[in-house]
C-alpha positions in Angstrom: -16.9 68.5 3.7 -20.1 66.5 2.5 -18.6 64.6 -0.2 -15.6 63.8 2.1 -18.1 62.2 4.9 -20.2 60.2 2.1 -16.7 59.1 0.7 -15.4 57.9 4.4 -18.4 55.8 5.2 -17.7 54.2 1.7 -14.6 52.9 2.3 -15.5 52.0 6.0 -18.7 50.1 4.5 -16.2 48.7 1.8 -13.4 47.6 4.6 -16.3 45.9 6.6 -17.6 43.9 3.4 -14.0 42.6 3.0 -13.0 41.3 6.6 -14.7 38.1 6.0 -13.0 37.5 2.6 -9.3 38.7 4.0 -10.0 36.4 7.4 -10.8 33.2 5.2 -7.4 33.9 2.7 -5.6 34.1 5.9 -6.6 31.0 7.3 -6.0 29.5 4.0 -2.6 30.9 3.7 -1.9 29.8 7.0 -2.3 26.0 6.5 1.0 25.5 5.0 4.0 27.9 4.8 5.2 29.0 1.1 8.3 26.1 1.4 8.1 23.1 -0.6 7.7 20.0 1.6 10.0 16.7 1.0 11.1 14.0 2.4 13.1 14.7 5.6 11.5 17.7 6.5 10.2 18.2 9.9 7.9 20.7 11.5 4.6 22.3 11.6 4.1 22.1 7.8 4.5 18.1 8.1 2.2 17.7 10.6 -0.1 19.7 8.3 0.6 17.5 5.4 0.1 14.4 7.4 -3.0 15.6 9.3 -4.8 16.6 5.8 -3.8 13.0 4.2 -4.9 11.0 7.2 -8.3 13.1 6.9 -8.9 11.4 3.5 -7.9 8.2 4.2 -4.0 8.3 2.5 -2.1 8.2 5.5 -2.2 5.5 8.1 0.7 6.6 10.7 1.4 8.5 13.4 1.2 12.4 12.9 4.9 13.5 14.4 5.8 16.1 12.0 8.7 14.1 10.2 8.3 13.7 6.5 9.5 9.7 6.4 8.5 6.9 3.6 5.5 6.6 5.0 4.4 10.4 4.5 6.1 10.3 1.5 4.1 7.1 -0.4 1.0 8.6 1.2 1.3 11.8 -0.5 2.6 10.2 -4.1 -0.6 8.3 -4.0 -3.1 11.2 -3.4 -1.0 12.7 -6.4 -1.9 10.1 -8.3 -5.4 9.7 -7.2 -6.2 13.6 -8.2 -4.3 13.1 -11.4 -1.7 15.3 -10.5 2.4 14.8 -11.2 3.6 12.3 -9.0 6.9 13.4 -7.5 6.5 13.3 -3.6 6.8 17.0 -3.3 4.2 19.2 -1.5 4.7 22.4 -3.7 1.6 25.2 -4.2 -0.1 23.1 -6.5 -0.2 20.0 -4.3 -0.8 21.9 -1.4 -4.1 23.9 -2.8 -5.5 20.7 -4.1 -5.1 18.9 -0.5 -6.7 22.0 1.1 -9.4 21.8 -1.3 -10.0 18.0 -1.2 -9.8 18.1 2.8 -12.5 20.9 2.9 -14.8 18.9 0.9 -14.0 15.7 2.8 -15.2 17.7 5.9 -18.6 18.9 4.5 -19.2 15.5 3.5 -21.7 13.2 5.4 -21.4 9.6 6.3 -23.2 7.6 4.2 -26.3 5.2 5.6 -25.5 1.9 7.0 -26.6 -0.1 4.0 -24.2 1.9 1.4 -21.8 0.3 -0.2 -19.0 2.1 1.3 -19.7 0.6 4.7 -18.9 -3.3 3.3 -16.2 -5.0 5.4 -14.2 -6.0 2.1 -13.5 -2.2 1.3 -10.0 -0.9 2.1 -9.3 2.1 4.2 -9.0 4.1 0.6 -12.6 3.7 0.3 -13.5 5.1 3.2 -16.6 7.9 3.2 -13.9 10.6 3.8 -12.2 9.3 0.7 -12.9 10.8 -3.1 -15.4 8.4 -4.3 -13.9 5.3 -6.3 -15.7 2.6 -7.9 -15.4 -0.9 -5.8 -14.0 -4.1 -7.5 -13.2 -7.3 -6.0 -11.3 -7.4 -2.4 -11.7 -3.5 -2.1 -9.5 -2.8 -4.9 -10.3 0.7 -6.8 -11.2 1.1 -10.4 -8.0 3.2 -10.1 -6.1 0.3 -8.8 -7.3 -2.0 -11.5 -6.7 0.3 -14.5 -3.1 1.2 -13.3 -2.4 -2.6 -12.7 -3.7 -3.3 -16.2 -1.5 -0.6 -17.7 1.7 -1.9 -15.8 0.6 -5.7 -16.8 0.5 -4.5 -20.4 3.4 -2.2 -20.3 5.6 -5.2 -18.9 4.0 -8.1 -20.4 1.9 -7.9 -23.2 3.9 -10.3 -25.3 3.7 -12.9 -22.4 1.3 -15.9 -22.5 -1.6 -15.1 -20.4 -0.6 -17.0 -17.5 2.5 -15.2 -17.8 0.2 -12.1 -17.5 -1.6 -13.0 -14.2 2.0 -13.9 -12.8 3.0 -10.2 -13.1 0.0 -8.9 -11.8 0.3 -11.4 -8.9 3.8 -10.0 -8.3 2.0 -6.7 -7.8 -0.3 -7.7 -5.4 2.4 -10.1 -3.4 4.6 -6.9 -3.0 1.5 -5.0 -1.9 0.7 -7.6 0.7 4.6 -7.7 1.9 6.1 -5.4 4.8 9.2 -5.2 2.1 7.2 -2.9 -0.2 4.6 0.2 0.1 1.1 -1.0 1.1 -0.6 0.3 -2.1 -1.0 -0.6 -5.9 0.2 3.0 -6.8 2.9 2.9 -4.5 4.3 -0.5 -5.5 4.6 0.4 -9.2 5.8 3.5 -8.8 8.4 2.5 -6.4 11.8 4.0 -7.8 13.3 1.7 -10.1 10.5 -1.4 -9.5 9.6 -1.8 -13.3 10.9 -1.4 -16.4 7.3 0.1 -17.8 7.7 2.9 -15.7 11.2 3.9 -16.6 10.8 3.8 -20.4 7.2 5.6 -20.2 5.0 2.1 -21.7 3.1 2.5 -18.3 1.2 5.0 -20.0 0.3 2.6 -22.9 -3.6 1.8 -23.0 -4.2 -1.9 -22.1 -6.3 -4.4 -24.1 -9.0 -6.6 -22.4 -6.7 -9.4 -21.8 -4.1 -7.3 -19.3 -7.5 -6.1 -17.3 -8.5 -9.9 -17.0 -5.4 -10.9 -16.1 -5.4 -8.2 -13.1 -8.7 -9.5 -12.1 -7.6 -13.3 -12.2 -4.7 -12.0 -10.0 -7.3 -10.5 -7.6 -9.7 -12.9 -7.2 -6.7 -15.5 -6.3 -4.7 -17.0 -9.0 -1.2 -16.9 -8.3 0.9 -18.6 -11.0 4.2 -17.6 -9.3 4.2 -19.2 -6.0 4.3 -16.1 -4.1 6.8 -14.2 -6.1 8.0 -11.0 -5.2 10.0 -10.6 -8.2 10.9 -11.5 -11.9 13.1 -11.0 -14.7 13.9 -11.8 -18.3 17.2 -13.9 -18.2 17.9 -12.9 -21.7 17.9 -9.4 -21.2 18.9 -9.0 -17.1 22.1 -7.3 -16.3 21.9 -6.9 -12.5 23.7 -9.5 -10.6 21.4 -9.1 -7.6 18.5 -10.5 -9.2 20.1 -13.3 -10.5 21.0 -14.1 -6.9 17.5 -14.2 -6.0 16.0 -17.9 -5.2 14.1 -18.7 -8.1 10.4 -20.1 -8.1 9.6 -21.2 -11.8 9.6 -19.7 -15.2 6.4 -18.5 -17.3 7.0 -17.4 -20.5 10.2 -15.3 -21.1 10.1 -14.6 -17.1 11.6 -16.2 -14.1 9.7 -15.4 -11.1 12.0 -15.3 -7.6 11.7 -14.8 -4.0 
């Protein structure tokens, strides 16, 4: 009888100790359901997704529970910034990373008034709640610069320097256009937008010339005359691109509106 009482007390003690852990696990699981969330989805899972993406500066739209294009690109940008496979799907791994990132963000204190993060030139993605990133001219992050350099190198490493700046300028012109995603990663990874993404050359290591071309474009040099498209007339097979109003030819590329 005495052993039974001791065993009962031990079980009660273990249960009491485990309650906070079980509660926290339940709360974490309740953040999302187990389904993979993708474009076209609606409901509470999407609200949770939009809220968390907005909390860390990736989503700037209305929290309406509708997984549209703005949510899709915000999620892809989050996946890119956190080194995840970029597929625009909120599966188990992406959700776990998002929960962890937003938990960290909620505990992050705002920087003092003299912090570089309070500069008016910083973009929304460099807000105090966003994962740290080194800033460069006009508020572009170091990740933006690196990705643009990868794209310029993959698309135009055989072109003259002016032609490489021109490719970088097209990327920036698209970011600033209402016709395209409003982030560097969104523009570059838009399906079918760049050959270098399709054939994997986006992941080649860029040289210093490509990086300098990106910085020159960011600092205002646009040799294209505000072009949104370009193509190589020797290899282009799309009738549509030939229909675009042409601005000028730089190297092997024709730049268009």
